[in-house]
C-alpha positions, 0 to 999 in steps of 0.5 A, a space after each residue: 200539334 202538326 204545326 211547328 215554328 218555323 213551318 211555311 203554312 197556308 191560310 184558310 179562312 179570314 180576311 187574309 185567306 189564301 196568303 201564305 206566311 212563316 210560323 212565328 210563334 205556336 201555342 198548343 194549350 190555346 190551339 193558336 199561332 201567331 203567322 208573319 204578315 197574315 192577320 195584321 192588327 195595327 194598334 193606336 198609342 197615345 203620346 206620353 210626353 209633351 211634343 211627342 207623336 203618337 204611334 201606330 203598332 202593327 203586329 200579327 194577331 193569333 190564328 186558330 190552328 184549324 185554320 192553318 194548313 202546312 205547305 210541304 217544304 219538299 213538293 210546295 203543295 198545301 197538304 195534310 200531315 200524318 205521323 210515322 213511327 220508326 223505331 232504332 235498332 239498338 234502342 227501344 225508344 222509336 221516334 216520330 216524324 211528321 209526313 206529307 199526305 201528298 207526296 209521302 216525304 218526311 217533313 222533320 
């Protein structure tokens, strides 16, 4: 998945389109993410005891990852993500890095 927890993203579609926020949680199997301050839903709770007031709880609902675009921390522009693999000289293992399509800098 090209978006990870802690990334700054921009919403492309929906009621909060063109707004930005930080990713709180990512659910890769579902292809969804929770973004801080975007797609806020309100849940109303009834009072549990006598004399107690009801509550309104606001929480960010899940957003489909296809509607999010990463904001590059280096150039500050919204861009697509590509992957670059680098082999270690001593080991046979290779490391995979995310890179910005616009400026070419590594994100991780």
